[in-house]
All heavy atoms as TSV, in Angstrom:
chain	resi	resn	atom	element	x	y	z
A	1	MET	N	N	-14.373	1.250	12.894
A	1	MET	CA	C	-13.066	0.722	12.655
A	1	MET	C	C	-12.470	0.173	13.957
A	1	MET	O	O	-11.784	-0.835	13.935
A	1	MET	CB	C	-12.160	1.810	12.078
A	1	MET	CG	C	-10.820	1.297	11.661
A	1	MET	SD	S	-9.671	2.537	11.053
A	1	MET	CE	C	-10.497	3.167	9.631
A	2	ALA	N	N	-12.733	0.839	15.060
A	2	ALA	CA	C	-12.180	0.396	16.337
A	2	ALA	C	C	-12.723	-0.971	16.726
A	2	ALA	O	O	-11.993	-1.803	17.265
A	2	ALA	CB	C	-12.488	1.410	17.427
A	3	ASN	N	N	-14.003	-1.214	16.445
A	3	ASN	CA	C	-14.583	-2.523	16.764
A	3	ASN	C	C	-13.944	-3.633	15.947
A	3	ASN	O	O	-13.685	-4.719	16.460
A	3	ASN	CB	C	-16.089	-2.508	16.528
A	3	ASN	CG	C	-16.812	-1.674	17.553
A	3	ASN	OD1	O	-16.320	-1.462	18.653
A	3	ASN	ND2	N	-17.978	-1.186	17.183
A	4	GLU	N	N	-13.704	-3.380	14.676
A	4	GLU	CA	C	-13.104	-4.397	13.813
A	4	GLU	C	C	-11.669	-4.705	14.219
A	4	GLU	O	O	-11.215	-5.835	14.103
A	4	GLU	CB	C	-13.148	-3.952	12.359
A	4	GLU	CG	C	-14.551	-3.899	11.796
A	4	GLU	CD	C	-14.585	-3.399	10.375
A	4	GLU	OE1	O	-13.511	-3.341	9.740
A	4	GLU	OE2	O	-15.675	-3.062	9.903
A	5	LEU	N	N	-10.952	-3.689	14.693
A	5	LEU	CA	C	-9.562	-3.875	15.102
A	5	LEU	C	C	-9.441	-4.307	16.562
A	5	LEU	O	O	-8.357	-4.637	17.019
A	5	LEU	CB	C	-8.776	-2.585	14.887
A	5	LEU	CG	C	-8.668	-2.122	13.443
A	5	LEU	CD1	C	-8.022	-0.750	13.389
A	5	LEU	CD2	C	-7.877	-3.119	12.632
A	6	ASP	N	N	-10.551	-4.258	17.292
A	6	ASP	CA	C	-10.610	-4.640	18.702
A	6	ASP	C	C	-9.659	-3.786	19.551
A	6	ASP	O	O	-8.906	-4.295	20.373
A	6	ASP	CB	C	-10.312	-6.133	18.870
A	6	ASP	CG	C	-10.761	-6.647	20.227
A	6	ASP	OD1	O	-11.727	-6.089	20.776
A	6	ASP	OD2	O	-10.127	-7.594	20.738
A	7	ILE	N	N	-9.690	-2.456	19.301
A	7	ILE	CA	C	-8.920	-1.511	20.104
A	7	ILE	C	C	-9.827	-0.355	20.494
A	7	ILE	O	O	-10.947	-0.232	20.005
A	7	ILE	CB	C	-7.669	-0.993	19.356
A	7	ILE	CG1	C	-8.051	-0.357	18.023
A	7	ILE	CG2	C	-6.652	-2.093	19.148
A	7	ILE	CD1	C	-6.897	0.246	17.269
A	8	ASP	N	N	-9.338	0.504	21.365
A	8	ASP	CA	C	-10.122	1.625	21.868
A	8	ASP	C	C	-10.351	2.673	20.778
A	8	ASP	O	O	-9.485	2.907	19.926
A	8	ASP	CB	C	-9.393	2.249	23.052
A	8	ASP	CG	C	-10.237	3.275	23.774
A	8	ASP	OD1	O	-11.465	3.095	23.847
A	8	ASP	OD2	O	-9.657	4.258	24.266
A	9	ASN	N	N	-11.504	3.321	20.824
A	9	ASN	CA	C	-11.872	4.342	19.850
A	9	ASN	C	C	-10.907	5.533	19.890
A	9	ASN	O	O	-10.567	6.109	18.849
A	9	ASN	CB	C	-13.302	4.803	20.124
A	9	ASN	CG	C	-13.884	5.584	18.996
A	9	ASN	OD1	O	-13.370	5.560	17.882
A	9	ASN	ND2	N	-14.963	6.282	19.267
A	10	LYS	N	N	-10.439	5.900	21.080
A	10	LYS	CA	C	-9.510	7.023	21.212
A	10	LYS	C	C	-8.174	6.719	20.539
A	10	LYS	O	O	-7.537	7.605	19.973
A	10	LYS	CB	C	-9.278	7.342	22.682
A	10	LYS	CG	C	-10.488	7.907	23.372
A	10	LYS	CD	C	-10.218	8.164	24.831
A	10	LYS	CE	C	-11.476	8.627	25.538
A	10	LYS	NZ	N	-11.241	8.785	26.979
A	11	THR	N	N	-7.759	5.461	20.586
A	11	THR	CA	C	-6.504	5.060	19.943
A	11	THR	C	C	-6.598	5.210	18.438
A	11	THR	O	O	-5.678	5.714	17.788
A	11	THR	CB	C	-6.162	3.605	20.311
A	11	THR	OG1	O	-6.150	3.473	21.727
A	11	THR	CG2	C	-4.828	3.187	19.739
A	12	VAL	N	N	-7.723	4.803	17.874
A	12	VAL	CA	C	-7.928	4.919	16.426
A	12	VAL	C	C	-7.922	6.382	16.014
A	12	VAL	O	O	-7.275	6.757	15.037
A	12	VAL	CB	C	-9.248	4.237	16.001
A	12	VAL	CG1	C	-9.567	4.520	14.554
A	12	VAL	CG2	C	-9.178	2.748	16.247
A	13	LYS	N	N	-8.604	7.233	16.760
A	13	LYS	CA	C	-8.635	8.658	16.434
A	13	LYS	C	C	-7.250	9.279	16.512
A	13	LYS	O	O	-6.872	10.099	15.670
A	13	LYS	CB	C	-9.594	9.395	17.374
A	13	LYS	CG	C	-11.040	9.142	17.075
A	13	LYS	CD	C	-11.939	9.935	17.988
A	13	LYS	CE	C	-13.387	9.663	17.669
A	13	LYS	NZ	N	-14.287	10.440	18.534
A	14	ALA	N	N	-6.472	8.876	17.524
A	14	ALA	CA	C	-5.122	9.420	17.670
A	14	ALA	C	C	-4.243	9.019	16.487
A	14	ALA	O	O	-3.527	9.853	15.921
A	14	ALA	CB	C	-4.505	8.943	18.979
A	15	TRP	N	N	-4.278	7.749	16.105
A	15	TRP	CA	C	-3.447	7.289	14.987
A	15	TRP	C	C	-3.909	7.878	13.661
A	15	TRP	O	O	-3.088	8.207	12.802
A	15	TRP	CB	C	-3.427	5.765	14.916
A	15	TRP	CG	C	-2.438	5.197	15.875
A	15	TRP	CD1	C	-2.704	4.587	17.063
A	15	TRP	CD2	C	-1.016	5.224	15.742
A	15	TRP	NE1	N	-1.535	4.233	17.670
A	15	TRP	CE2	C	-0.482	4.608	16.888
A	15	TRP	CE3	C	-0.147	5.724	14.776
A	15	TRP	CZ2	C	0.880	4.464	17.085
A	15	TRP	CZ3	C	1.221	5.577	14.982
A	15	TRP	CH2	C	1.727	4.954	16.113
A	16	LEU	N	N	-5.218	8.039	13.477
A	16	LEU	CA	C	-5.704	8.663	12.243
A	16	LEU	C	C	-5.257	10.119	12.149
A	16	LEU	O	O	-4.922	10.594	11.065
A	16	LEU	CB	C	-7.218	8.565	12.150
A	16	LEU	CG	C	-7.766	7.217	11.708
A	16	LEU	CD1	C	-9.290	7.243	11.699
A	16	LEU	CD2	C	-7.240	6.827	10.342
A	17	SER	N	N	-5.234	10.811	13.272
A	17	SER	CA	C	-4.780	12.202	13.228
A	17	SER	C	C	-3.292	12.275	12.885
A	17	SER	O	O	-2.869	13.181	12.165
A	17	SER	CB	C	-5.056	12.908	14.560
A	17	SER	OG	O	-4.265	12.364	15.591
A	18	VAL	N	N	-2.491	11.319	13.365
A	18	VAL	CA	C	-1.071	11.272	13.020
A	18	VAL	C	C	-0.904	10.993	11.531
A	18	VAL	O	O	-0.099	11.637	10.846
A	18	VAL	CB	C	-0.339	10.204	13.860
A	18	VAL	CG1	C	1.062	9.954	13.341
A	18	VAL	CG2	C	-0.301	10.611	15.311
A	19	LEU	N	N	-1.670	10.042	11.011
A	19	LEU	CA	C	-1.585	9.702	9.587
A	19	LEU	C	C	-2.050	10.857	8.708
A	19	LEU	O	O	-1.490	11.095	7.637
A	19	LEU	CB	C	-2.390	8.443	9.291
A	19	LEU	CG	C	-1.825	7.149	9.881
A	19	LEU	CD1	C	-2.813	6.005	9.667
A	19	LEU	CD2	C	-0.479	6.827	9.275
A	20	GLN	N	N	-3.066	11.590	9.149
A	20	GLN	CA	C	-3.527	12.759	8.397
A	20	GLN	C	C	-2.468	13.847	8.388
A	20	GLN	O	O	-2.230	14.474	7.353
A	20	GLN	CB	C	-4.813	13.313	9.016
A	20	GLN	CG	C	-6.062	12.683	8.514
A	20	GLN	CD	C	-7.267	13.395	9.073
A	20	GLN	OE1	O	-7.501	13.359	10.278
A	20	GLN	NE2	N	-8.015	14.036	8.214
A	21	ALA	N	N	-1.848	14.086	9.517
A	21	ALA	CA	C	-0.826	15.128	9.611
A	21	ALA	C	C	0.384	14.809	8.735
A	21	ALA	O	O	1.012	15.712	8.188
A	21	ALA	CB	C	-0.389	15.306	11.063
A	22	SER	N	N	0.688	13.533	8.587
A	22	SER	CA	C	1.834	13.141	7.765
A	22	SER	C	C	1.475	13.050	6.286
A	22	SER	O	O	2.348	12.865	5.448
A	22	SER	CB	C	2.398	11.808	8.247
A	22	SER	OG	O	1.446	10.784	8.079
A	23	GLY	N	N	0.195	13.162	5.954
A	23	GLY	CA	C	-0.222	13.145	4.558
A	23	GLY	C	C	-0.420	11.756	3.977
A	23	GLY	O	O	-0.556	11.613	2.768
A	24	LEU	N	N	-0.440	10.746	4.814
A	24	LEU	CA	C	-0.630	9.378	4.328
A	24	LEU	C	C	-2.102	9.002	4.193
A	24	LEU	O	O	-2.449	8.096	3.461
A	24	LEU	CB	C	0.068	8.383	5.264
A	24	LEU	CG	C	1.579	8.511	5.327
A	24	LEU	CD1	C	2.123	7.575	6.383
A	24	LEU	CD2	C	2.188	8.218	3.972
A	25	VAL	N	N	-2.953	9.716	4.920
A	25	VAL	CA	C	-4.386	9.419	4.929
A	25	VAL	C	C	-5.147	10.712	4.724
A	25	VAL	O	O	-4.758	11.763	5.228
A	25	VAL	CB	C	-4.796	8.770	6.274
A	25	VAL	CG1	C	-6.288	8.725	6.443
A	25	VAL	CG2	C	-4.222	7.376	6.382
A	26	TYR	N	N	-6.241	10.626	3.984
A	26	TYR	CA	C	-7.111	11.775	3.782
A	26	TYR	C	C	-8.541	11.357	4.092
A	26	TYR	O	O	-9.010	10.329	3.596
A	26	TYR	CB	C	-7.019	12.295	2.345
A	26	TYR	CG	C	-7.940	13.446	2.078
A	26	TYR	CD1	C	-7.673	14.705	2.588
A	26	TYR	CD2	C	-9.098	13.272	1.345
A	26	TYR	CE1	C	-8.525	15.762	2.365
A	26	TYR	CE2	C	-9.956	14.321	1.110
A	26	TYR	CZ	C	-9.665	15.570	1.625
A	26	TYR	OH	O	-10.524	16.611	1.403
A	27	LEU	N	N	-9.239	12.140	4.923
A	27	LEU	CA	C	-10.639	11.881	5.230
A	27	LEU	C	C	-11.502	12.769	4.347
A	27	LEU	O	O	-11.409	13.994	4.399
A	27	LEU	CB	C	-10.944	12.176	6.694
A	27	LEU	CG	C	-10.504	11.142	7.700
A	27	LEU	CD1	C	-10.823	11.620	9.118
A	27	LEU	CD2	C	-11.156	9.815	7.445
A	28	LEU	N	N	-12.318	12.152	3.527
A	28	LEU	CA	C	-13.228	12.884	2.655
A	28	LEU	C	C	-14.585	12.948	3.331
A	28	LEU	O	O	-15.242	11.928	3.541
A	28	LEU	CB	C	-13.340	12.184	1.301
A	28	LEU	CG	C	-14.249	12.832	0.273
A	28	LEU	CD1	C	-13.717	14.207	-0.099
A	28	LEU	CD2	C	-14.368	11.956	-0.945
A	29	GLN	N	N	-14.985	14.151	3.706
A	29	GLN	CA	C	-16.256	14.326	4.401
A	29	GLN	C	C	-17.422	14.106	3.431
A	29	GLN	O	O	-17.325	14.449	2.248
A	29	GLN	CB	C	-16.346	15.730	4.997
A	29	GLN	CG	C	-15.309	16.000	6.056
A	29	GLN	CD	C	-15.425	15.078	7.241
A	29	GLN	OE1	O	-16.505	14.680	7.654
A	29	GLN	NE2	N	-14.283	14.727	7.808
A	30	PRO	N	N	-18.513	13.527	3.905
A	30	PRO	CA	C	-19.650	13.240	3.021
A	30	PRO	C	C	-20.326	14.521	2.547
A	30	PRO	O	O	-20.320	15.532	3.248
A	30	PRO	CB	C	-20.585	12.423	3.905
A	30	PRO	CG	C	-20.233	12.796	5.284
A	30	PRO	CD	C	-18.770	13.113	5.273
A	31	TYR	N	N	-20.875	14.447	1.341
A	31	TYR	CA	C	-21.642	15.570	0.822
A	31	TYR	C	C	-22.998	15.057	0.360
A	31	TYR	O	O	-23.094	14.054	-0.339
A	31	TYR	CB	C	-20.941	16.259	-0.344
A	31	TYR	CG	C	-21.802	17.364	-0.897
A	31	TYR	CD1	C	-21.883	18.579	-0.245
A	31	TYR	CD2	C	-22.583	17.169	-2.024
A	31	TYR	CE1	C	-22.697	19.585	-0.711
A	31	TYR	CE2	C	-23.411	18.174	-2.502
A	31	TYR	CZ	C	-23.461	19.376	-1.841
A	31	TYR	OH	O	-24.283	20.351	-2.308
A	32	HIS	N	N	-24.027	15.720	0.784
A	32	HIS	CA	C	-25.384	15.398	0.355
A	32	HIS	C	C	-26.189	16.685	0.463
A	32	HIS	O	O	-25.951	17.494	1.357
A	32	HIS	CB	C	-25.984	14.307	1.253
A	32	HIS	CG	C	-27.116	13.590	0.606
A	32	HIS	ND1	N	-28.382	14.094	0.601
A	32	HIS	CD2	C	-27.162	12.413	-0.056
A	32	HIS	CE1	C	-29.181	13.249	-0.045
A	32	HIS	NE2	N	-28.452	12.216	-0.447
A	33	ARG	N	N	-27.091	16.914	-0.432
A	33	ARG	CA	C	-27.893	18.149	-0.389
A	33	ARG	C	C	-28.725	18.217	0.883
A	33	ARG	O	O	-28.953	19.291	1.422
A	33	ARG	CB	C	-28.793	18.234	-1.608
A	33	ARG	CG	C	-28.014	18.530	-2.851
A	33	ARG	CD	C	-28.906	18.720	-4.033
A	33	ARG	NE	N	-28.071	19.010	-5.195
A	33	ARG	CZ	C	-28.499	18.993	-6.417
A	33	ARG	NH1	N	-29.758	18.705	-6.681
A	33	ARG	NH2	N	-27.692	19.270	-7.411
A	34	ASN	N	N	-29.176	17.057	1.360
A	34	ASN	CA	C	-29.944	16.993	2.587
A	34	ASN	C	C	-28.956	16.999	3.763
A	34	ASN	O	O	-28.132	16.100	3.899
A	34	ASN	CB	C	-30.784	15.716	2.596
A	34	ASN	CG	C	-31.709	15.642	3.778
A	34	ASN	OD1	O	-31.575	16.389	4.726
A	34	ASN	ND2	N	-32.644	14.712	3.712
A	35	VAL	N	N	-29.051	18.003	4.628
A	35	VAL	CA	C	-28.107	18.158	5.732
A	35	VAL	C	C	-28.195	16.975	6.698
A	35	VAL	O	O	-27.188	16.519	7.227
A	35	VAL	CB	C	-28.353	19.486	6.479
A	35	VAL	CG1	C	-27.432	19.622	7.674
A	35	VAL	CG2	C	-28.192	20.646	5.538
A	36	THR	N	N	-29.377	16.439	6.899
A	36	THR	CA	C	-29.538	15.297	7.796
A	36	THR	C	C	-28.776	14.090	7.276
A	36	THR	O	O	-28.113	13.393	8.040
A	36	THR	CB	C	-31.027	14.938	7.958
A	36	THR	OG1	O	-31.750	16.115	8.314
A	36	THR	CG2	C	-31.221	13.894	9.028
A	37	MET	N	N	-28.847	13.836	5.987
A	37	MET	CA	C	-28.110	12.712	5.399
A	37	MET	C	C	-26.603	12.941	5.517
A	37	MET	O	O	-25.841	12.009	5.710
A	37	MET	CB	C	-28.485	12.526	3.930
A	37	MET	CG	C	-29.863	11.982	3.714
A	37	MET	SD	S	-30.062	10.338	4.404
A	37	MET	CE	C	-28.958	9.408	3.378
A	38	ARG	N	N	-26.167	14.185	5.420
A	38	ARG	CA	C	-24.751	14.507	5.535
A	38	ARG	C	C	-24.243	14.193	6.940
A	38	ARG	O	O	-23.123	13.756	7.131
A	38	ARG	CB	C	-24.539	15.987	5.229
A	38	ARG	CG	C	-23.151	16.322	4.801
A	38	ARG	CD	C	-22.984	17.781	4.478
A	38	ARG	NE	N	-23.970	18.278	3.535
A	38	ARG	CZ	C	-24.077	19.534	3.165
A	38	ARG	NH1	N	-23.257	20.438	3.670
A	38	ARG	NH2	N	-24.985	19.920	2.315
A	39	MET	N	N	-25.082	14.398	7.949
A	39	MET	CA	C	-24.688	14.124	9.326
A	39	MET	C	C	-24.668	12.628	9.617
A	39	MET	O	O	-23.886	12.170	10.445
A	39	MET	CB	C	-25.638	14.839	10.290
A	39	MET	CG	C	-25.458	16.329	10.246
A	39	MET	SD	S	-26.566	17.345	11.264
A	39	MET	CE	C	-27.471	16.263	12.260
A	40	ILE	N	N	-25.514	11.854	8.934
A	40	ILE	CA	C	-25.610	10.418	9.181
A	40	ILE	C	C	-24.459	9.667	8.527
A	40	ILE	O	O	-23.899	8.747	9.112
A	40	ILE	CB	C	-26.964	9.876	8.667
A	40	ILE	CG1	C	-28.095	10.444	9.512
A	40	ILE	CG2	C	-26.985	8.372	8.678
A	40	ILE	CD1	C	-29.469	10.134	8.984
A	41	LYS	N	N	-24.093	10.066	7.330
A	41	LYS	CA	C	-23.045	9.349	6.594
A	41	LYS	C	C	-21.682	9.553	7.239
A	41	LYS	O	O	-21.418	10.575	7.840
A	41	LYS	CB	C	-23.007	9.814	5.142
A	41	LYS	CG	C	-24.243	9.428	4.373
A	41	LYS	CD	C	-24.123	9.848	2.941
A	41	LYS	CE	C	-25.322	9.406	2.174
A	41	LYS	NZ	N	-25.089	8.207	1.432
A	42	SER	N	N	-20.818	8.568	7.110
A	42	SER	CA	C	-19.481	8.662	7.703
A	42	SER	C	C	-18.470	9.081	6.646
A	42	SER	O	O	-18.657	8.840	5.457
A	42	SER	CB	C	-19.085	7.322	8.307
A	42	SER	OG	O	-19.047	6.342	7.304
A	43	PRO	N	N	-17.362	9.712	7.065
A	43	PRO	CA	C	-16.341	10.120	6.104
A	43	PRO	C	C	-15.633	8.912	5.502
A	43	PRO	O	O	-15.538	7.854	6.107
A	43	PRO	CB	C	-15.376	10.961	6.926
A	43	PRO	CG	C	-15.663	10.653	8.340
A	43	PRO	CD	C	-17.040	10.140	8.412
A	44	LYS	N	N	-15.137	9.082	4.277
A	44	LYS	CA	C	-14.394	8.021	3.589
A	44	LYS	C	C	-12.910	8.226	3.851
A	44	LYS	O	O	-12.420	9.338	3.928
A	44	LYS	CB	C	-14.662	8.061	2.081
A	44	LYS	CG	C	-16.131	7.976	1.716
A	44	LYS	CD	C	-16.741	6.692	2.193
A	44	LYS	CE	C	-18.191	6.640	1.765
A	44	LYS	NZ	N	-19.075	6.097	2.723
A	45	LEU	N	N	-12.193	7.134	3.962
A	45	LEU	CA	C	-10.781	7.160	4.293
A	45	LEU	C	C	-9.971	6.759	3.077
A	45	LEU	O	O	-10.167	5.689	2.522
A	45	LEU	CB	C	-10.531	6.178	5.440
A	45	LEU	CG	C	-9.193	6.172	6.111
A	45	LEU	CD1	C	-8.957	7.498	6.812
A	45	LEU	CD2	C	-9.132	5.046	7.121
A	46	TYR	N	N	-9.076	7.645	2.625
A	46	TYR	CA	C	-8.229	7.367	1.476
A	46	TYR	C	C	-6.782	7.232	1.928
A	46	TYR	O	O	-6.284	8.058	2.676
A	46	TYR	CB	C	-8.340	8.482	0.433
A	46	TYR	CG	C	-9.652	8.468	-0.288
A	46	TYR	CD1	C	-10.652	9.363	0.032
A	46	TYR	CD2	C	-9.889	7.543	-1.292
A	46	TYR	CE1	C	-11.858	9.348	-0.623
A	46	TYR	CE2	C	-11.092	7.518	-1.955
A	46	TYR	CZ	C	-12.073	8.417	-1.609
A	46	TYR	OH	O	-13.267	8.385	-2.257
A	47	PHE	N	N	-6.115	6.187	1.467
A	47	PHE	CA	C	-4.715	5.919	1.814
A	47	PHE	C	C	-3.810	6.206	0.626
A	47	PHE	O	O	-4.222	6.142	-0.514
A	47	PHE	CB	C	-4.521	4.438	2.185
A	47	PHE	CG	C	-5.123	4.050	3.486
A	47	PHE	CD1	C	-6.372	3.464	3.534
A	47	PHE	CD2	C	-4.436	4.271	4.664
A	47	PHE	CE1	C	-6.930	3.094	4.734
A	47	PHE	CE2	C	-4.983	3.898	5.868
A	47	PHE	CZ	C	-6.232	3.320	5.911
A	48	GLY	N	N	-2.547	6.445	0.920
A	48	GLY	CA	C	-1.498	6.458	-0.081
A	48	GLY	C	C	-1.578	7.543	-1.107
A	48	GLY	O	O	-1.713	8.716	-0.793
A	49	ILE	N	N	-1.518	7.174	-2.378
A	49	ILE	CA	C	-1.371	8.116	-3.477
A	49	ILE	C	C	-2.570	9.051	-3.593
A	49	ILE	O	O	-2.408	10.216	-3.941
A	49	ILE	CB	C	-1.094	7.389	-4.817
A	49	ILE	CG1	C	-0.681	8.367	-5.912
A	49	ILE	CG2	C	-2.288	6.581	-5.266
A	49	ILE	CD1	C	0.698	8.894	-5.771
A	50	LEU	N	N	-3.766	8.580	-3.273
A	50	LEU	CA	C	-4.931	9.466	-3.335
A	50	LEU	C	C	-4.829	10.577	-2.318
A	50	LEU	O	O	-5.171	11.721	-2.587
A	50	LEU	CB	C	-6.216	8.669	-3.130
A	50	LEU	CG	C	-6.589	7.711	-4.254
A	50	LEU	CD1	C	-7.834	6.919	-3.877
A	50	LEU	CD2	C	-6.824	8.459	-5.540
A	51	ALA	N	N	-4.333	10.257	-1.133
A	51	ALA	CA	C	-4.149	11.279	-0.108
A	51	ALA	C	C	-3.054	12.242	-0.535
A	51	ALA	O	O	-3.145	13.452	-0.306
A	51	ALA	CB	C	-3.805	10.632	1.216
A	52	TRP	N	N	-2.005	11.735	-1.168
A	52	TRP	CA	C	-0.895	12.564	-1.611
A	52	TRP	C	C	-1.347	13.519	-2.723
A	52	TRP	O	O	-0.974	14.690	-2.740
A	52	TRP	CB	C	0.246	11.685	-2.093
A	52	TRP	CG	C	1.427	12.470	-2.532
A	52	TRP	CD1	C	2.332	13.097	-1.734
A	52	TRP	CD2	C	1.822	12.724	-3.886
A	52	TRP	NE1	N	3.271	13.730	-2.499
A	52	TRP	CE2	C	2.988	13.514	-3.828
A	52	TRP	CE3	C	1.319	12.356	-5.116
A	52	TRP	CZ2	C	3.636	13.937	-4.962
A	52	TRP	CZ3	C	1.970	12.782	-6.244
A	52	TRP	CH2	C	3.111	13.557	-6.171
A	53	LEU	N	N	-2.175	13.049	-3.639
A	53	LEU	CA	C	-2.659	13.895	-4.724
A	53	LEU	C	C	-3.593	14.979	-4.204
A	53	LEU	O	O	-3.689	16.050	-4.798
A	53	LEU	CB	C	-3.380	13.038	-5.765
A	53	LEU	CG	C	-2.515	12.135	-6.608
A	53	LEU	CD1	C	-3.381	11.254	-7.492
A	53	LEU	CD2	C	-1.530	12.923	-7.449
A	54	ARG	N	N	-4.307	14.708	-3.134
A	54	ARG	CA	C	-5.267	15.646	-2.594
A	54	ARG	C	C	-4.592	16.875	-1.979
A	54	ARG	O	O	-5.107	17.955	-1.999
A	54	ARG	CB	C	-6.129	14.926	-1.537
A	54	ARG	CG	C	-7.135	15.796	-0.863
A	54	ARG	CD	C	-8.216	16.257	-1.820
A	54	ARG	NE	N	-9.182	17.028	-1.095
A	54	ARG	CZ	C	-9.535	18.242	-1.414
A	54	ARG	NH1	N	-9.029	18.818	-2.474
A	54	ARG	NH2	N	-10.403	18.900	-0.710
A	55	THR	N	N	-3.410	16.699	-1.414
A	55	THR	CA	C	-2.759	17.821	-0.717
A	55	THR	C	C	-1.977	18.684	-1.659
A	55	THR	O	O	-1.753	18.483	-2.764
A	55	THR	CB	C	-1.813	17.320	0.384
A	55	THR	OG1	O	-0.860	16.454	-0.191
A	55	THR	CG2	C	-2.598	16.659	1.475
């Protein structure tokens, strides 16, 4: 995401943590029976009402 926005990776992580704390964003961690595949896949980012329903 940082590459697409052309900003620093630390900035993206900081803003995502703020959005998560406020309940606007939810990170869904990957699930796979194979632990190696779980480590390779990236978490999905949910905005808005989906994040609100999750909490």
